[in-house]
C-alpha positions in Angstrom: -14.2 -23.9 -33.0 -12.4 -25.8 -30.1 -11.8 -22.3 -28.5 -15.4 -21.3 -28.2 -16.0 -24.7 -27.1 -13.6 -24.2 -24.3 -14.9 -20.8 -23.5 -18.9 -21.9 -23.3 -17.5 -24.6 -21.3 -15.6 -22.5 -18.7 -18.6 -19.7 -18.5 -20.9 -22.6 -18.1 -18.7 -24.0 -14.8 -18.3 -20.4 -13.5 -22.0 -20.1 -13.7 -23.1 -23.2 -12.0 -20.5 -22.4 -8.9 -22.1 -18.8 -9.0 -25.7 -20.6 -8.5 -24.3 -22.9 -5.8 -23.0 -20.0 -3.8 -26.2 -18.1 -4.2 -28.0 -21.3 -3.2 -26.4 -21.2 -0.1 -27.2 -18.1 0.9 -30.6 -20.1 1.8 -28.6 -22.3 4.4 -26.5 -19.6 5.9 -28.8 -16.8 6.2 -26.6 -15.0 8.6 -24.0 -14.4 5.9 -26.0 -13.7 3.1 -24.1 -10.5 2.3 -20.8 -12.1 2.4 -22.4 -14.8 0.2 -23.5 -12.5 -2.4 -20.1 -10.6 -2.9 -18.5 -14.0 -3.5 -21.2 -14.6 -6.0 -20.3 -11.3 -7.5 -16.8 -11.8 -7.6 -17.2 -14.3 -10.5 -18.8 -11.5 -12.6 -15.8 -9.9 -12.6 -13.8 -13.1 -13.2 -15.7 -13.3 -16.5 -14.8 -9.8 -17.4 -11.5 -10.1 -17.0 -11.4 -13.6 -18.9 -13.2 -12.6 -22.1 -14.9 -8.8 -22.0 -17.5 -6.6 -20.7 -20.3 -8.2 -23.0 -19.6 -11.5 -21.7 -19.6 -10.2 -18.2 -22.8 -8.4 -18.7 -24.2 -11.7 -20.1 -22.8 -13.6 -17.6 -24.8 -11.2 -14.9 -28.1 -11.8 -16.7 -27.8 -15.5 -17.0 -26.9 -15.3 -13.1 -29.9 -13.0 -11.8 -32.4 -15.2 -14.0 -30.7 -18.8 -13.1 -31.2 -17.0 -9.5 -34.5 -15.7 -9.4 -35.8 -19.4 -10.8 -33.5 -21.5 -8.3 -33.2 -19.6 -5.1 -36.4 -19.7 -2.9 -36.3 -16.3 -1.3 -36.6 -14.1 -3.9 -36.6 -10.5 -2.0 -32.8 -11.7 -0.8 -32.1 -12.4 -4.3 -33.1 -8.9 -5.1 -30.2 -7.8 -3.3 -28.0 -9.6 -5.3 -29.2 -8.6 -8.6 -29.3 -4.9 -7.5 -26.3 -4.1 -6.4 -23.7 -7.1 -6.2 -24.0 -8.3 -9.4 -24.5 -5.3 -11.1 -21.5 -3.4 -9.0 -18.7 -5.8 -10.7 -19.8 -4.2 -13.8 -20.3 -0.9 -12.6 -16.9 -1.2 -11.1 -15.0 -2.0 -14.4 -16.7 0.7 -16.1 -16.1 3.4 -13.6 -12.5 2.2 -13.6 -11.8 2.3 -17.4 -13.5 5.8 -17.4 -10.9 6.8 -15.0 -7.7 5.2 -16.4 -8.8 6.5 -19.6 -9.4 9.9 -18.9 -6.5 10.0 -16.4 -8.2 11.1 -13.6 -8.1 11.1 -9.6 -8.6 8.0 -7.7 -10.4 10.5 -5.4 -12.9 10.8 -8.2 -13.2 7.2 -8.8 -14.0 7.0 -5.1 -16.6 9.5 -5.3 -18.3 7.9 -8.6 -18.7 4.5 -6.5 -19.8 5.9 -3.5 -22.6 8.3 -5.6 -23.3 4.7 -7.5 -23.6 3.0 -4.1 -25.7 5.4 -2.4 -27.8 6.0 -5.0 -28.8 2.3 -5.4 -29.1 2.2 -1.9 -31.9 5.0 -1.9 -33.7 3.2 -4.8 -33.7 0.0 -2.7 -34.9 1.6 0.2 -37.8 2.8 -1.3 -38.9 0.1 -3.7 -38.6 -2.4 -0.5 -40.3 0.2 1.5 -43.2 -0.4 -0.7 -43.6 -4.3 -0.7 -42.9 -4.5 3.4 -44.8 -2.6 5.5 -42.5 -1.9 8.5 -39.0 -2.6 8.3 -37.2 -4.8 10.6 -34.9 -1.9 11.3 -34.8 1.7 11.9 -32.9 3.5 9.3 -30.5 5.7 11.3 -27.2 7.7 10.3 -25.3 4.9 12.0 -26.9 2.5 9.6 -25.7 4.4 6.6 -22.5 4.9 8.2 -22.1 1.2 8.6 -23.3 0.5 5.0 -20.7 3.4 3.4 -18.4 1.5 5.5 -19.2 -2.2 4.2 -19.4 -0.8 0.8 -15.8 0.6 0.8 -14.4 -2.6 2.3 -16.2 -4.6 -0.3 -14.9 -2.5 -3.1 -11.3 -3.0 -1.7 -11.6 -6.4 -1.3 -13.1 -7.0 -4.7 -10.4 -4.8 -6.4 -8.1 -7.1 -4.4 -9.2 -10.5 -5.6 -9.4 -9.6 -9.3 -5.9 -8.2 -9.1 -4.6 -11.2 -7.7 -6.9 -13.2 -10.4 -5.4 -11.2 -13.3 -1.7 -11.6 -11.6 -1.2 -14.9 -10.1 -4.4 -17.2 -11.0 -5.0 -16.3 -14.6 -1.5 -17.0 -15.7 -1.8 -20.6 -14.0 -5.0 -21.2 -15.8 -3.5 -20.2 -19.1 -2.3 -24.0 -19.4 -5.5 -25.3 -19.0 -7.9 -22.8 -20.9 
């Protein structure tokens, strides 16, 4: 019973930190994407600490709370549709690649296909609600988004690796 209480408390603290990070996106508007990326890291931490089901539950709770708490609903859709969900998709793709002993190239291709699919869906959904987009979608905007995504995937993977190998062993004595 004590173990479940510690788990719930730990998840509650992580969810509170997640919401503070998401709320800071209304203060630091120019760094919104970086803030969403930071908030999504916590979903990966929950998956590492507990399991995929806990990570999905955390993502749902985080998304619902963000819709209630964060005033800019259109911005928070970016977190819900991509950043939060990508932590789960990344885990699933990497598990699939490791279980099937497939190439890293296939892993990268699957991740880029997922990103492009989400980007296209997001573009058409936003276009339905916003009459004129604030920028033209050109080849260099798509290329910049691809570069940002590859960098994000690398840094997310790197942080989760550091968390697993350095931070998690130190937290064991407290949890």
